[in-house]
N, C-alpha and C positions, 0 to 999 in steps of 0.2 A: 276694095274701096277705090273709087276713082278720085282724081283731084277735086272734082266738083262735089262729090259726096263728102270728101274730107272737109271741104270749105264749110259746108252746112253743119256737119257734126262738130267741127272745131269751134265755130262761133257759139254753138250751144254749150259746149264744154267750158269755154272761157266764161260764158255768162254764169254757168253753174258754179265754177270756182270762185268768181267774184262775189256771188251771193253767199257762198259758204264762208269765205273769209270775212265778209261784212257782218255776218251773224255769229262769228266764232265765240264771242263773249257770252252768247246765250246758251251755249252747250256746256255740259259738265266738263271739267278739265280732265278728270280720269275716266277712262272707259268703265262702264258698269257691267259689262258682260262677264260671264264666267268661262272657265276653260271649256273649249269645245263648242261654245255657242255659235261663233261665227262659222266654223266649219259645218255645223249642223244645218245652217240655212241654205247651203249650197247643195244642188242635186248630187247624188252619189255617182252619177254617170255623166261623162262630158257631153256637151251639146252636139247635135248632128245637123242642126239647121241654124242659119243666122237669125238674129232678132233685130228689131228696130233700135236705132240709137237711143230714142227716147226711153224705151223699155230698159236698156242697159243702164242709163243714168238713174232711172228709178231703182233698179236693183243695187246700184252703187250706194245710193242713199240708204236703202233699207238694210243691206247686208254688211256693208263695210263701215260706214260712218259711225254706227253705234260701237264698233270695236276699236275705235281710235282714242288714244289719250292725246289730247290736243295740245301739242307743244307750242303752238302759236297763240294759245289763250293768254290773256293778260294776267291770269292767276297761276300760270305755270312757273314754278320755281324749283323744279327738280333737275337732277343730273347737271345740265349746263344749258345755256341759251342755245336753242336749236331753231333759229329763225330761218325762214325760207322766203326771202323777200320777193315780191312780185316782179320787180325789174329783173332780178336774176332768173326768176322762173321763165320769163320771156326768152332769155338767153338759152336756157335748157331746152325750151321748145324749138328754138332755131337750130340747136345742135342736132336734135332728133330729126327735124325736118330736112336738114341738109344731107343727113345720112352719111356723113364723112367717117372714114375709119382710118385711124393713124397707125398703120403697121410699119410705115416707113415715111420718110420725107416725100418720096416720089408718089406715094399713095394719096397724099393730100398736103401739098406744100403749105397751104394756108393754115391747116390745123396745127402743124408744127410751129410755124413762125408766129402765129398769133399767141400760142402758148409761151413762146420765148418772150414776146413783148409783154404779156400780162405778168409773167414771173418777174420781169425786170421792173415793170411799173410798181408791183407790190414791194419789191426790194427797196425801191426808192421811197415808197410811202411809209415804210417802217424804219427808215434810217440806216439800212445796211449799206456797206461800202460796195464798190464795183467789183471786188474780188469774188462776190458770190454769184453762182449760177443756179437756176432753179428749174423744177419740173412740178407738175401737178399729179398727185397720186390720190387714191381714194380716201384714206384716213391716216392719222398720225401713227396708228398701229403699223401700217405698212412702212411708213417712213422710219420708225424705230428698227424694224427688221432690216431695211436697207442699210441703215447706219451700222448696225452690228455685223452685217456681212462684210462691209468695207473694213471695219475695225478688225474683224477676224483675219482677213487676208493681209492687211498691213502688218499685224502683229506676227503672223505666221510666215511672212515672206512669200505670200501668195501660194499657200499650200494646196489650193484647189487645182493648181496646174501640175501638181505632183500626186502625193498620196493622201491629201486632205488632212483633216485633223487626226485621223488614225496614225499618221506618220509623225505627229508632233511628240517631242520628248517631254514637254511640260504642258500641263493643261492651261488653257487661257481662262482668265476670270473677268467678270463684268460687275460693275458697281452701280448702285442706284439707291435712292432714298427709300426708306420703309413706307413712305407715302406716295411713291411714284405710281403712275397708272399701271394697271395689271399688264398692259401690253408690253411694258419694258421686260418683265419676266418672260412673257410668252415669246417675245422676239429672241431673247437669249436662248431659250430652249429650241426654237425652230432653227436658229442659226448654228446649232450644234454645240454650244458651250456646255449644256447640261445644267440641271438644277443645282447640282452640287457645287457649281462654279459661279453661281450668282450670289452676290453679297448685298444684302439689304442693310444699308448704313443707317445708323441712328441719326436723330435730328436734334436741333437746338430746342430745348423744352418750351421756350416762350413763343418762338416763331413757327415751329414745326418744319423748318427748312433743314436740308441736309447739313450736317456738321462737318466742315472740312478737316478738322483734326481727327475725327473718327474715321473719315475716309482715308487719310494718310496712314493711320494705324492699321486699318484693314489691308491696305496695299502692302505695307511693310511686312506684315505677318505672312501674306501670301508669297511674297518674294523669298522670305526666309524659309518657307516650307517648300520651295522649289516650283512655284507656279509663276505664270507669266501674266501680269495685269494687262488687259487689252483695251478696255473701254469703260467710260463713265457716261451714264445717261442722267443729265441734270434736268430738273423740271422747273419751269417758270410758270407757276400757277397750278399747283397740285390739285387733283380732283377733289380730295377730301376738304381742304381748307383754303385753296389757292395760295399756299405757301410759295415763297420765292427762293429757290435754291441759289446760293451765292456763286454766280457763274465765274466771276474773276478768280475767286479763291480756289474753286474747283479746277479751273484751267491751270493755275500755278501748280497744284498738287499733281494733276495728271500729266502736265507737260514735263515735269521732272522725271517722269517714268515712261515717257514716249507713248502715252496712251491717247486713244481717240476720245474726243468729247462730243457727245450729241446733246443738243438742247431740245427738249420736248416743251414747246410753248403752245400746245394745241388750243387752249382757251386764251391765254394771255397775249398771244401774238396780235390779236385784234387791238389790244390796248396800246401797242406800239405805233398804231396810227396816230396816237396822241403824243406829240413830242415831250410833254410833261411826264409821261409814264416810262420813258425809255431807260430811266435809272434802274428799272426793275430787272433788266438783263445786262447790267453793266459788265463789261468784259466779253461781250458776245463776239467781238471780232477775233477772239482767240480760239474759238471752238472750231470743230471740223464740219459739223452739219447741224442743221436747224429744221424743225418742222413746226408749222402752225396751221390752224384750220379756219379759213374764212367761212366755212359752213357752220361755225358755231356763232360766236357773238357778233361777228361782222354782218352775218345774215345772208351769205351766199347759199343758194340751194345746195343741199347735200347731193353728191359727195364732191368735196373740193378741198384737198389738203395740199399745202405747199411744202416742198422738200428742197432745201438749199444745201449745196456743198461748196467748199472752197477749192476742191481739187476734182473737177469733173472727170479728168483723165483717169484717176484712180477708180472712180465709180464705174466708168465705162469698161475698164479692164476687168473688173469683177463681174459686172452684169452683162457685158456685151456678148452677142451671139451673131452668127451669120449663117445663111442657108442659100442654096441655089435658087429658091423661089423668092428670095428677098435680095435682089441685086442692089449693089451700092449705087451704081449709076451716076449720081450727082457728085459734085466735088467733095473732097474730104471735109470741107469746111461746114457742111450742113450738119444739123443735129439729127441724130436718129434716136428718138426718145425710147424706142424699144430696148436700147442699150443702157437706159438709165433706171430700169426697174424690172419687175418680175413679169408682167404680162407682155405679150406681143402686141396686141391691139389696144387702142385707147380711144375714148370718146372725145368729142370736141368740148371738153370741160371749160376751156378758156373763155368761151362765149359767155358763160354765166358771170364771170368776173368783169368782162368788158361791158356787158349790158348794165350790170349793177353800178359800176363806176360812172358810166356815161349817163344813165338815166336818173340815178339817185344823187350822184355827186358826192365827193369826199366831204365837203362841209356838213352835209346832212348826216352822213354816217358818223362823223366825229361828234356832232352835237348829240346824237342818240347815245353814244358811248359815255360821254360826259354826264348826260342825264342819269344813266344807270349807276355811275360811280357816286353821284350825289345821293341817289335814292338808297344805295347801300349804306352810306354813312348815316342817312336819316334813320333807317331801321336800326342800325347799331345803337344810335343815341337813344331811341325809344326803349330798346331792351335794357340798356344800362341803367336807366332811371326807373325801371319797373320792378318792384319787389318780387323776389322769387324767380327772377329770370337772370341768365348770365350769358354774356358773349364769351366764347371759349378760345377764340383765336384772333389775331390781327385781321383787319379787313382792308388789304391793299387794293383789291379789285372789286368784284360785284357779288361776292358770296359771303353771307353772314352765318357763322356757326353758333348755334344757340341751344341752350338747354333750360327747361323749366325744372326748378329744383325745390319742390315743396318741402317744408320743414319736416325732418324725420325720415325722409326717403333717401336711401343710399344703396350703393351696390346694385345687385340684381333687381331689386324692387324699383330703383330709379330707372334702370334700363327698361324694365317692363312698362313703366309709366311713359317714358319717352316714346317708345315704339307705339304705344296705344294712342297717344294724342296725335302723333303724326299720321297714323292710319285714320283717325277720326277726321282730321283735316282733309285728307285725300278722299274719304268717303263722302264728304260734304258736297263735292263737286265744285266748290267755290275756289279752291286752290289746290296745288299739288306740290309737296315737298318730298325730298328723299333723305332718309336717315343714313348715318355713317358712323363708324367708330373712330374716335379721336382718343388716342391712348387706349385704355382698356374699356372705355365706357361709350355708350351710344349717345348721339346728339342729332339735332336736325340741321340740315343745310338749307338755307334760303338763297337760291341762286337767282339773281336779278339780271334781266337783260332781254326780256321779250320785246320784240319790235313795238308792240302795242301797250306795253306795261308802263303806266304813268304812276306818279306818287299816290294818286287816289286809289288805284288798284292795290298798291302795296299796303296802304292803310287798311283796306278791306281784308287783305291776307293776315295782317297783324291782329286784327280784331278776331278773325276766325281762329287763329293760333291760340289766343288767350282764352277764348270761349271753350275750345276743345280741351286745352290743358287743365283748366280749372274745374270744368264740369264733368269731364270724363265721358261726355256724350258728343256725338257728331253734331256739327252745326247744321241746322236744317231751316 
């Protein structure tokens, strides 16, 4: 494809994307295809001849679009807000168009230094002090793994430089809430701690946040049994209910035992763009590392996760590599981001943040976040005054945990009812919710935060919820 051919095709693609986004509310939220249906519409053999771009766009519409669950739909309330703002999308396009590859500072000085600037801008915007340095990784799952690798080496006196964990006299242990994201456990396994050395700590029954007293008890028991506590992963905004683990109290418990503290604020980090929400991670300046995802609620195009550390020299010692084909060249003062994470190469992700901040502006982003917080409180209030419905957890952010509890239904029957009406909502095409277990019972999560979701859309979702729960039939 020549630059001129790209120009023509690119204009056509931008027009198609703009049309798709403008009509997104007319699509069903959840894809209605069955397993294998998308694969079946593709030829079994790869193409041998090129086709016209117009034909490719037509095939994109016919083969791919029906297989999408539309996370940008105003009725999407599942998982977490997964916005892909158009301003940020332009930055992503610029990133691919420039074709820069960040394998070293020398390979693309601008890629490295714009990332440094964006990480520092975002640090300031969420109220973190100057002691923090950041990098952009793909997801918070990777950030948790990096944090636990650093914790492992700090606790083992850099065992990777000798015999590794096999040479340790005492096993290292990791602690996190029973409601932390699954990636916390996965990171512990991948970092070599082992499932037997992961402690899922109980929570306070009213807030579902990690209980610091239970954390202290678990640590004391492990020490008494000859283990070495290494790290705690605290969650600010848990996936299930957006519970807020008490960061300051966790830091006090962990600090008394020389442990690393990582805060996973994948969703709630966006709320810290609002000064009135920063109480939610009170004590954050005492932790060792932080991650949060602008590609969730803030609306940056996926993937864009921020990972901050207070001691970048420790991170570089653990993750740093050197090879003859990657000369240092420049002064020691430059940042080599390959030494801050797992991959050698990196894309120019920082452009997505720059474009979003520059084109949308912070006030507009903050206004949208505040709108979502208000809408979550509105839905909570509607549920609380409606007979047969119950809000199951506090609503500090934008997720409402709800259950319809018809008289006489308990236990497994109530679970079956919950899963049935949530599935009916999703089949309706008008809204999309995700169920989850809170305690031992199923409930529905209504995650609010779509870029286009206004209160009127939430009112429609609430109406569909009531219809599906009380009739047992999908809304149509």
